[in-house]
VODREN-151658 format. One line per 2 residues: number of its first residue (from 0); their letters; for each residue x, y, z of C-alpha. Coordinates in nm, 3 decimals, decimal comma. Layout:
NUM	a	X/Y/Z | ...
This chain:
0	mk	13,087/9,529/15,192 | 12,815/9,298/15,134
2	il	12,581/9,553/14,998 | 12,845/9,684/14,761
4	tt	12,874/9,333/14,649 | 12,510/9,291/14,575
6	il	12,515/9,611/14,388 | 12,813/9,515/14,183
8	tl	12,631/9,187/14,092 | 12,312/9,348/13,994
10	cf	12,484/9,560/13,768 | 12,670/9,282/13,607
12	tv	12,346/9,104/13,548 | 12,165/9,397/13,390
14	sa	12,474/9,481/13,171 | 12,497/9,110/13,063
16	ft	12,108/9,086/13,002 | 12,107/9,399/12,778
18	qn	12,443/9,352/12,608 | 12,469/8,978/12,520
20	yk	12,334/8,958/12,163 | 12,548/8,649/12,051
22	fg	12,326/8,412/11,841 | 12,174/8,140/12,050
24	kv	12,247/8,330/12,389 | 11,895/8,428/12,482
26	sk	11,817/8,512/12,864 | 11,552/8,401/13,089
28	ee	11,474/8,761/13,131 | 11,409/8,840/12,803
30	lq	11,150/8,524/12,792 | 11,002/8,640/13,136
32	es	10,935/9,018/12,974 | 10,559/9,028/12,955
34	vc	10,532/9,387/12,836 | 10,771/9,601/12,638
36	si	10,960/9,834/12,860 | 10,965/10,105/12,600
38	ds	10,609/10,081/12,463 | 10,353/9,889/12,673
40	ta	10,097/9,856/12,374 | 10,373/9,678/12,159
42	da	10,266/9,333/12,032 | 10,633/9,273/11,973
44	ay	10,960/9,429/11,961 | 11,304/9,392/11,818
46	lf	11,530/9,310/12,107 | 11,827/9,315/11,862
48	ky	11,838/9,417/11,493 | 12,168/9,376/11,324
50	rk	12,280/9,435/10,965 | 12,613/9,449/10,810
52	ty	12,669/9,519/10,445 | 13,011/9,530/10,273
54	fe	13,186/9,442/9,945 | 13,372/9,180/9,907
56	yn	13,598/9,060/9,620 | 13,527/8,753/9,411
58	pn	13,814/8,633/9,184 | 13,570/8,513/8,936
60	kg	13,308/8,773/8,953 | 13,449/9,104/9,079
62	fe	13,289/9,282/9,359 | 12,990/9,176/9,517
64	vk	12,768/9,294/9,781 | 12,735/9,085/10,116
66	te	12,467/9,162/10,374 | 12,464/8,971/10,709
68	ih	12,131/8,989/10,903 | 12,063/8,910/11,241
70	nr	11,741/8,981/11,429 | 11,621/8,871/11,785
72	ik	11,239/8,960/11,842 | 11,002/8,931/12,139
74	iy	10,677/8,836/12,074 | 10,438/8,972/12,352
76	tq	10,087/8,869/12,231 | 9,932/8,671/11,971
78	eg	9,888/8,969/11,755 | 10,266/8,975/11,738
80	fd	10,276/8,628/11,568 | 10,296/8,840/11,235
82	ya	10,652/8,923/11,304 | 10,756/8,581/11,306
84	tk	10,722/8,543/10,913 | 10,994/8,663/10,735
86	di	10,975/8,748/10,319 | 11,319/8,782/10,175
88	rl	11,306/8,944/9,838 | 11,595/8,855/9,596
90	yk	11,654/9,040/9,279 | 11,721/8,914/8,937
92	sp	11,790/9,046/8,599 | 11,641/8,917/8,264
94	sg	12,005/8,798/8,180 | 11,983/8,518/8,468
96	vk	12,211/8,725/8,714 | 12,055/8,703/9,065
98	ed	12,082/8,751/9,436 | 12,117/8,457/9,661
100	as	12,026/8,416/10,024 | 12,209/8,138/10,218
102	si	12,300/8,040/10,574 | 11,938/8,057/10,715
104	kg	11,941/7,964/11,074 | 11,665/8,022/11,338
106	yt	11,519/7,922/11,645 | 11,210/7,990/11,871
108	yn	11,274/8,002/12,249 | 11,019/7,939/12,525
110	le	11,033/7,928/12,889 | 10,878/7,615/13,027
112	ng	10,875/7,487/13,383 | 11,174/7,745/13,431
114	ki	11,397/7,612/13,167 | 11,471/7,755/12,838
116	te	11,376/7,547/12,533 | 11,455/7,585/12,177
118	tk	11,277/7,478/11,850 | 11,479/7,503/11,542
120	lt	11,371/7,651/11,211 | 11,419/7,329/10,978
122	ks	11,474/7,316/10,607 | 11,133/7,202/10,524
124	gi	11,011/7,548/10,691 | 11,191/7,756/10,426
126	fk	11,012/7,808/10,110 | 11,157/7,928/9,791
128	sd	10,938/8,092/9,500 | 10,952/8,278/9,195
130	en	10,735/8,572/9,247 | 10,774/8,718/8,884
132	ky	11,040/8,794/8,643 | 11,246/9,005/8,862
134	in	11,177/8,883/9,212 | 11,260/8,558/9,395
136	qv	11,128/8,509/9,734 | 11,258/8,310/10,052
138	kf	11,001/8,283/10,308 | 10,975/8,121/10,647
140	tm	10,776/8,133/10,948 | 10,958/8,042/11,288
142	pn	10,814/7,755/11,481 | 10,646/7,687/11,788
144	lk	10,518/8,031/11,864 | 10,347/8,128/12,184
146	pg	10,279/8,453/12,355 | 10,623/8,546/12,518
148	sv	10,835/8,350/12,294 | 11,156/8,497/12,180
150	ie	11,240/8,412/11,815 | 11,602/8,477/11,635
152	yk	11,728/8,433/11,304 | 12,015/8,513/11,087
154	yv	12,100/8,472/10,708 | 12,337/8,617/10,433
156	iv	12,237/8,786/10,107 | 12,486/8,807/9,825
158	sp	12,425/9,031/9,549 | 12,593/9,091/9,188
160	ft	12,412/9,445/9,204 | 12,669/9,648/9,336
162	yn	12,512/9,958/9,222 | 12,213/9,898/9,411
164	vd	12,231/9,855/9,815 | 11,898/9,795/9,980
166	ef	11,790/10,092/10,231 | 11,901/10,079/10,564
168	vf	11,568/10,080/10,776 | 11,598/10,191/11,142
170	qh	11,234/10,238/11,241 | 10,957/9,975/11,210
172	si	10,605/9,918/11,306 | 10,723/9,785/11,625
174	pi	10,991/9,937/11,869 | 11,347/9,842/11,851
176	kk	11,543/9,809/12,184 | 11,865/9,778/12,024
178	le	11,995/9,827/11,668 | 12,342/9,806/11,513
180	as	12,416/9,839/11,131 | 12,737/9,923/10,923
182	fe	12,801/9,976/10,555 | 13,170/9,947/10,413
184	ap	13,255/10,024/10,055 | 13,586/10,028/9,872
186	ey	13,726/10,349/9,745 | 13,625/10,246/9,386
188	yn	13,241/10,314/9,466 | 13,114/10,661/9,560
190	fk	12,796/10,660/9,723 | 12,565/10,952/9,838
192	vn	12,387/10,907/10,176 | 12,024/11,030/10,165
194	tk	11,863/11,016/10,498 | 11,489/11,048/10,573
196	gy	11,230/11,041/10,877 | 11,213/11,233/11,187
198	lr	11,454/11,023/11,428 | 11,801/11,171/11,406
200	vv	12,074/10,921/11,280 | 12,434/11,008/11,264
202	pe	12,687/10,748/11,168 | 13,058/10,685/11,290
204	ie	13,308/10,700/11,013 | 13,599/10,499/10,991
206	kr	13,872/10,440/10,717 | 14,008/10,097/10,678
208	yg	14,241/9,940/10,430 | 14,178/9,616/10,231
210	ti	14,398/9,424/9,995 | 14,288/9,232/9,681
212	tf	14,506/8,937/9,561 | 14,527/8,831/9,201
214	td	14,665/8,472/9,110 | 14,809/8,429/8,770
216	ky	14,872/8,096/8,612 | 15,168/8,012/8,344
218	rs	15,219/7,731/8,136 | 15,602/7,683/8,039
220	va	15,667/7,493/7,711 | 15,962/7,242/7,745
222	ps	16,065/6,931/7,531 | 15,989/6,716/7,808
224	gg	15,658/6,852/7,881 | 15,521/7,176/7,998
226	qt	15,481/7,291/8,358 | 15,233/7,504/8,534
228	sy	15,333/7,765/8,766 | 15,144/8,042/8,982
230	sn	15,235/8,408/9,063 | 15,048/8,631/9,320
232	se	15,011/9,009/9,276 | 14,839/9,225/9,523
234	vd	14,642/9,552/9,523 | 14,588/9,742/9,821
236	yt	14,296/10,005/9,862 | 14,094/10,196/10,121
238	kq	13,743/10,156/10,239 | 13,496/10,356/10,427
240	ls	13,295/10,224/10,712 | 12,990/10,384/10,839
242	ky	12,868/10,233/11,183 | 12,516/10,308/11,343
244	hl	12,433/10,234/11,705 | 12,058/10,304/11,831
246	en	11,853/10,215/12,126 | 11,513/10,238/12,232
248	vp	11,384/10,321/11,881 | 10,988/10,411/11,907
250	al	10,766/10,246/11,677 | 10,627/10,429/11,353
252	kd	10,262/10,387/11,381 | 10,055/10,427/11,048
254	ep	9,743/10,655/11,041 | 9,468/10,684/10,774
256	yv	9,554/10,919/10,468 | 9,911/10,844/10,440
258	ns	10,047/10,793/10,105 | 10,308/10,567/10,237
260	in	10,430/10,532/10,577 | 10,767/10,455/10,428
262	ny	10,824/10,819/10,329 | 10,844/10,885/10,685
264	rs	11,044/10,611/10,825 | 11,382/10,674/10,964
266	sv	11,634/10,518/10,700 | 11,940/10,567/10,515
268	ky	11,985/10,515/10,152 | 12,322/10,460/9,981
270	el	12,269/10,550/9,637 | 12,573/10,510/9,395
272	sy	12,718/10,849/9,269 | 13,016/10,727/9,046
274	tk	13,248/10,461/9,024 | 13,637/10,485/8,933
276	fp	13,847/10,219/8,889 | 14,215/10,186/8,857
278	ns	14,313/10,249/8,487 | 13,960/10,328/8,403
280	nl	13,730/10,661/8,339 | 13,496/10,759/8,598
282	et	13,134/10,660/8,545 | 12,856/10,858/8,692
284	fs	12,520/10,730/8,788 | 12,314/10,962/8,983
286	tt	12,493/11,275/9,080 | 12,217/11,517/8,964
288	we	11,875/11,491/8,845 | 12,016/11,588/8,495
290	dv	12,242/11,256/8,532 | 11,959/11,066/8,630
292	vk	11,725/11,148/8,368 | 11,999/11,122/8,098
294	ri	12,086/10,783/8,182 | 11,724/10,673/8,198
296	yd	11,659/10,854/7,870 | 11,954/10,703/7,693
298	np	11,855/10,340/7,797 | 11,712/10,194/7,470
300	nf	11,444/10,048/7,687 | 11,329/10,408/7,735
302	gg	11,436/10,675/7,477 | 11,470/10,400/7,221
304	el	11,113/10,266/7,242 | 10,972/10,649/7,177
306	nk	11,140/10,615/6,835 | 10,977/10,295/6,748
308	ts	10,690/10,347/6,509 | 10,662/10,055/6,250
310	yf	10,485/9,830/6,488 | 10,187/10,039/6,534
312	kd	10,206/10,277/6,213 | 9,945/10,139/6,006
314	di	9,694/10,105/6,280 | 9,737/10,475/6,391
316	da	9,722/10,586/6,031 | 9,379/10,411/5,976
318	li	9,258/10,557/6,317 | 9,348/10,905/6,276
320	st	9,340/10,941/5,885 | 8,991/11,151/5,880
322	vs	9,074/11,351/6,222 | 9,270/11,667/6,223
324	dp	9,160/11,814/6,573 | 9,448/11,726/6,834
326	at	9,219/11,669/7,125 | 9,004/11,425/6,926
328	rt	9,332/11,251/6,811 | 9,451/11,242/7,164
330	ml	9,145/11,065/7,279 | 9,109/10,812/7,001
332	if	9,479/10,702/7,049 | 9,464/10,687/7,426
334	nh	9,131/10,472/7,392 | 9,294/10,256/7,141
336	vk	9,580/10,166/7,377 | 9,373/10,115/7,663
338	kq	9,168/9,878/7,440 | 9,451/9,699/7,263
340	vk	9,689/9,636/7,561 | 9,602/9,488/7,905
342	wn	9,839/9,586/8,179 | 10,028/9,263/8,319
344	gy	10,055/9,434/8,685 | 10,422/9,486/8,638
346	yg	10,538/9,810/8,751 | 10,829/9,989/8,591
348	fy	10,930/10,298/8,367 | 11,137/10,125/8,124
350	ae	10,963/9,899/7,855 | 11,043/9,545/7,799
352	nt	10,914/9,526/7,463 | 10,656/9,760/7,325
354	rk	10,660/9,578/6,988 | 10,589/9,242/7,156
356	ay	10,336/9,386/7,417 | 10,126/9,545/7,120
358	kd	10,137/9,221/6,933 | 10,035/9,005/7,252
360	qv	9,806/9,256/7,392 | 9,965/9,265/7,731
362	gs	10,254/9,444/7,868 | 10,405/9,642/8,162
364	sg	10,336/10,017/8,275 | 10,653/10,069/8,098
366	di	10,561/9,894/7,762 | 10,210/10,046/7,764
368	nl	10,269/10,425/7,843 | 10,571/10,455/7,652
370	ml	10,384/10,303/7,361 | 10,109/10,563/7,409
372	ta	10,386/10,839/7,437 | 10,521/10,721/7,100
374	ml	10,198/10,694/6,932 | 10,097/11,053/7,024
376	ry	10,434/11,184/6,898 | 10,380/11,003/6,555
378	ag	10,037/11,169/6,559 | 10,195/11,527/6,565
380	ln	10,120/11,560/6,908 | 10,357/11,718/7,197
382	an	10,363/11,401/7,435 | 10,642/11,315/7,688
384	pv	10,681/11,024/7,939 | 10,663/11,131/8,301
386	lv	10,854/10,950/8,583 | 10,660/10,856/8,870
388	st	10,703/10,673/9,217 | 10,378/10,510/9,306
390	rt	10,223/10,587/9,662 | 10,354/10,249/9,804
392	hg	10,708/10,307/9,675 | 10,766/10,641/9,844
394	vp	10,882/11,008/9,730 | 11,201/11,051/9,554
396	lf	11,346/11,311/9,774 | 11,713/11,297/9,611
398	pt	11,860/11,232/9,263 | 11,800/10,876/9,216
400	re	11,680/10,618/8,941 | 11,562/10,387/9,198
402	gf	11,308/10,657/9,329 | 11,098/10,592/9,030
404	ny	10,895/10,272/8,954 | 10,644/10,374/8,709
406	vv	10,581/10,605/8,402 | 10,272/10,812/8,247
408	tw	10,228/11,022/7,959 | 10,203/11,411/7,928
410	vk	10,048/11,549/7,624 | 10,031/11,942/7,574
412	lp	9,744/12,036/7,306 | 9,783/12,342/7,089
414	dg	9,535/12,540/7,291 | 9,745/12,515/7,588
416	kv	9,576/12,257/7,783 | 9,767/11,979/7,936
418	al	9,673/11,649/8,023 | 9,827/11,342/8,193
420	ld	9,733/10,993/8,078 | 9,749/10,659/8,193
422	at	9,641/10,347/7,964 | 9,716/10,087/8,217
424	nk	9,366/10,145/8,365 | 9,064/10,099/8,126
426	yt	8,856/10,321/8,330 | 9,088/10,628/8,323
428	vp	9,024/10,979/8,154 | 9,274/11,239/8,105
430	ni	9,395/11,417/8,408 | 9,228/11,118/8,616
432	lp	9,516/10,901/8,702 | 9,497/10,567/8,913
434	fr	9,508/10,647/9,284 | 9,850/10,467/9,286
436	al	10,004/10,723/9,065 | 9,874/11,028/9,296
438	nw	10,197/11,073/9,486 | 10,341/11,422/9,500
440	qg	10,543/11,525/9,179 | 10,651/11,350/8,850
442	ri	10,946/11,437/8,648 | 10,863/11,489/8,305
444	va	11,150/11,377/8,060 | 11,143/11,586/7,722
446	en	11,301/11,470/7,384 | 11,690/11,424/7,435
448	gg	11,641/11,386/7,806 | 11,552/11,738/7,935
450	sg	11,334/11,714/8,260 | 11,106/11,919/8,482
452	li	10,856/11,872/8,764 | 10,499/11,809/8,735
454	dl	10,227/11,810/9,006 | 10,033/11,469/8,983
456	yp	9,756/11,571/9,219 | 9,463/11,676/9,045
458	kt	9,300/12,030/9,082 | 8,961/11,958/9,009
460	ks	8,714/11,841/9,289 | 8,580/11,469/9,295
462	nn	8,213/11,485/9,393 | 7,980/11,239/9,568
464	ai	7,622/11,409/9,542 | 7,380/11,189/9,735
466	sv	6,991/11,240/9,737 | 6,764/11,033/9,960
468	ma	6,386/11,058/9,975 | 6,266/10,811/10,263
470	ki	5,989/10,792/10,532 | 6,022/10,665/10,870
472	de	5,740/10,482/11,044 | 5,636/10,486/11,411
474	eg	5,862/10,181/11,491 | 6,161/10,355/11,359
476	tl	6,199/10,159/11,014 | 6,355/10,379/10,731
478	eg	6,209/10,323/10,392 | 6,284/10,487/10,057
480	sy	6,531/10,556/9,761 | 6,910/10,640/9,718
482	rs	7,035/10,815/9,446 | 7,407/10,913/9,401
484	vk	7,611/11,096/9,133 | 7,983/11,030/9,121
486	tn	8,276/11,234/8,921 | 8,640/11,195/8,864
488	hr	8,787/10,998/9,081 | 8,493/10,896/9,303
490	al	8,365/10,772/8,967 | 8,685/10,598/8,861
492	sf	8,714/10,425/9,197 | 8,351/10,310/9,177
494	re	8,413/10,147/8,839 | 8,725/9,971/8,955
496	ry	8,507/9,807/9,233 | 8,177/9,744/9,052
498	nd	8,245/9,674/8,689 | 8,459/9,371/8,725
500	ad	8,290/9,223/9,024 | 8,039/8,960/9,071
502	kd	7,704/9,169/9,116 | 7,553/8,953/9,378
504	df	7,884/8,966/9,556 | 7,890/9,343/9,539
506	le	7,542/9,384/9,663 | 7,610/9,172/9,966
508	kl	7,898/9,366/10,045 | 7,710/9,691/9,998
510	en	7,426/9,574/10,255 | 7,686/9,440/10,493
512	qy	7,866/9,800/10,495 | 7,568/9,958/10,649
514	ng	7,478/9,644/10,868 | 7,163/9,489/10,755
516	le	7,066/9,731/10,485 | 6,818/9,581/10,256
518	is	6,847/9,669/9,862 | 6,646/9,627/9,594
520	dy	6,604/9,781/9,263 | 6,971/9,843/9,230
522	qv	7,090/10,014/8,932 | 7,403/10,177/8,809
524	kn	7,428/10,404/8,470 | 7,723/10,516/8,269
526	dy	7,910/10,230/8,423 | 8,131/10,206/8,068
528	dl	8,049/10,565/7,936 | 8,354/10,733/8,103
530	sk	8,236/11,069/7,930 | 7,932/11,084/8,202
532	pi	7,924/11,058/8,576 | 7,829/10,744/8,746
534	me	7,478/10,729/8,858 | 7,391/10,479/9,131
536	sy	7,052/10,416/9,279 | 6,855/10,177/9,480
538	kf	6,547/10,115/9,713 | 6,615/10,039/10,067
540	vk	6,473/9,951/10,408 | 6,663/9,977/10,715
542	es	6,529/9,895/11,090 | 6,605/10,037/11,398
544	qa	6,689/10,387/11,268 | 6,536/10,584/11,540
546	di	6,501/10,540/11,925 | 6,151/10,554/12,061
548	ig	6,116/10,666/12,433 | 5,782/10,699/12,543
550	dk	5,594/10,920/12,321 | 5,900/11,074/12,161
552	my	6,116/10,943/11,871 | 6,494/11,057/11,813
554	fs	6,710/10,992/11,499 | 6,996/11,131/11,313
556	pl	6,890/11,325/10,996 | 7,153/11,139/10,805
558	fy	7,075/10,796/10,966 | 7,310/10,537/10,849
560	lk	7,491/10,750/10,614 | 7,635/10,984/10,903
562	tn	8,018/10,962/10,969 | 8,070/10,782/11,313
564	en	8,437/10,791/11,388 | 8,733/11,054/11,351
566	pf	8,984/10,873/11,139 | 9,269/11,105/11,295
568	kl	9,349/10,977/11,634 | 9,722/11,079/11,721
570	ek	9,772/11,380/11,959 | 10,041/11,487/11,709
572	re	10,138/11,386/11,352 | 10,459/11,473/11,200
574	fp	10,378/11,377/10,848 | 10,115/11,530/10,610
576	vd	9,749/11,408/10,550 | 9,738/11,306/10,192
578	fg	9,357/11,270/10,066 | 9,486/11,176/9,699
580	yp	9,272/11,428/9,524 | 9,033/11,741/9,662
582	se	8,657/11,624/9,701 | 8,311/11,726/9,793
584	ts	8,019/11,507/9,925 | 7,694/11,646/9,967
586	yr	7,366/11,508/10,135 | 7,024/11,592/10,032
588	fi	6,782/11,401/10,224 | 6,366/11,464/10,232
590	it	6,221/11,263/10,527 | 5,866/11,217/10,568
592	ip	5,766/11,164/10,933 | 5,500/10,902/11,070
594	eg	5,166/10,991/11,119 | 5,045/11,093/11,433
596	yk	5,410/11,268/11,521 | 5,513/11,644/11,513
598	ie	5,838/11,794/11,494 | 5,945/11,885/11,843
600	si	6,318/12,002/11,770 | 6,563/11,996/11,492
602	pe	6,968/12,061/11,529 | 7,057/12,414/11,470
604	pa	7,243/12,525/11,128 | 7,602/12,505/11,123
606	am	7,892/12,609/10,899 | 8,277/12,569/10,966
608	al	8,603/12,586/10,759 | 8,945/12,512/10,775
610	pd	9,235/12,763/10,790 | 9,322/12,878/10,423
612	nl	9,029/12,753/10,284 | 9,142/12,393/10,308
614	gs	8,796/12,257/10,371 | 8,431/12,333/10,474
616	fk	8,145/12,194/10,645 | 7,787/12,308/10,615
618	yn	7,478/12,172/10,763 | 7,109/12,287/10,775
620	vv	6,806/12,095/10,875 | 6,445/12,264/10,793
622	gk	6,129/12,088/10,917 | 5,775/12,186/10,824
624	gn	5,462/11,985/10,866 | 5,526/11,616/10,822
626	si	5,854/11,675/10,594 | 6,210/11,756/10,703
628	qv	6,472/11,863/10,458 | 6,830/11,801/10,538
630	av	7,131/11,972/10,361 | 7,482/11,876/10,440
632	st	7,808/11,932/10,236 | 8,160/11,860/10,326
634	qi	8,477/11,980/10,107 | 8,833/11,920/10,115
636	nq	8,985/12,145/9,880 | 9,352/12,034/9,889
638	ai	9,480/11,675/9,821 | 9,778/11,749/10,080
640	ii	9,759/11,912/10,420 | 10,061/11,987/10,583
642	pl	10,105/11,878/10,949 | 10,072/12,251/11,061
644	yy	9,710/12,220/11,033 | 9,667/11,852/11,168
646	es	9,496/11,997/11,508 | 9,270/12,205/11,301
648	lk	9,188/11,906/11,083 | 9,146/11,676/11,375
650	ey	8,920/11,921/11,560 | 8,716/11,989/11,217
652	fn	8,630/11,608/11,182 | 8,538/11,619/11,581
654	kf	8,290/11,876/11,526 | 8,116/11,790/11,222
656	iq	8,069/11,421/11,356 | 7,936/11,565/11,668
658	ke	7,695/11,768/11,451 | 7,590/11,471/11,222
660	ae	7,535/11,280/11,532 | 7,272/11,553/11,677
662	qi	6,902/11,424/11,656 | 6,585/11,548/11,550
664	vl	6,316/11,493/11,819 | 5,940/11,401/11,708
666	tk	5,672/11,383/11,972 | 5,306/11,199/11,938
668	i	5,042/11,461/11,874
């Protein structure tokens, strides 16, 4: 009997520990836990993650969206302190309508001398700021953090934007022990449910009822004075409640060459499809891609801006008056916009005011590229805008306006050639979009709102051809000259890093990148001539580039330029590898060995290929007399490599890294 009582007591204790998530009721067991029970490598974990989003009727404003948040997080290590800072992004419209965050409460709990202590988040620790014209921010960091702390906070967001419900995120970079979430909407709002990620998420659906009470005020007129009276009326309606319950959700860990890890994070997005209020017509929002594109095109800040010409007409007439060739006209107008209007950093596919942007010489991505499209059309070219979701914004898998946050320009020339243009970046050229815009497919919007898909990834390789002539002395110091030729996205990336940088700082970073490389006579050619490749050259000295053991010298034929680490470390990867663009890197080395040495051995030639021509590696070293010639080439022929080939890609990198590490052996004569 005593044993049974003990077992029942233990069961009750464990149950209480795992299920009591009332705000402020943190247990000693939670504070004593030193390692996450579901992921021993975790620096922090959500012990409890709660979100409730619902519609509430405001007599003065109509329906509003309320979201209640309650999070409890365990901090295991100092690296986990990052999860004690919370940024709340609040949207606002140009008209002044905005979201608000309120009822912010938080505590940090620690275990000191066997007792639970709590430190309150004070008002002075909560900071509010205007991030930009569209976003306000509320930010706080929980106080008195230590490894082992448990933090807890809650708040409420009230939003007037009933058409925009924030995504329900069910997976983070740290594990979640218990998650509860719910979404409740009245019958007047019909939402599509879009899910993504590899974690299976199925809601429980309930039907509920609600009532709206309207109060009407009357003023009667009488000889002795008026009297105010009130009457109430009620409207009953139904609500749909979706509830989510998850436990022991694993962390989603990022890895190199992912366009956006958010594309693969388990989540649910409620997208407003249509509204139907009593005695009103049905209003659709995003039922199909045709609906989405039509609503975007019909907006005066999109389709309307494409028809405005008066503000640029005289300038474009003067620019192209003597030019009839369509390709030349395209480049003149493209370069004119890049020079005339500077990007202000704001993303978006709607224009704010193209006329003002042109006059003030600064504008958003919507201003600049819709302006470019309008100018090209005015010049008689077949041009259309292309809706894009940038890499960090995710991939729009379902018909949604919110899936896009950017726009570029498509133009088709009479000879059938097609070009994608983005004038927000002064170093872009046709079909070389900024890296942020290389994200699967864009949706081209033709005149009058027709649409179709277009691949955003380039087909032409971006090259980096490296030539090195060097000599190595008997102490292992390498001295020589370096030259590289970069094309397409490799050239664009270099120009972005180099042209606007402090040149001394740029060189210092380059030397530090190669751990003490000494550079002199550094030169860059064609840094502003976008029609030509980037040509970079310098002289260098690098010590300790060989191991000297007895009468032998050992060194890698690629020296400091060899690849040292495989970027792919996961055993299994469920999401694609996204390189952004196809590429080739080639090395040509001519190495003079020190006097008094001869070549004893060199690595064997090697060649390997990825399946389906996805990539290749070629390696050859030839030695003769006091000279060694090295030729190495690595190619990735597809911007995207699907998970099916992940193991092959990982092994490909392992093999060529091993090959590049093989050493040349010299022996004293």
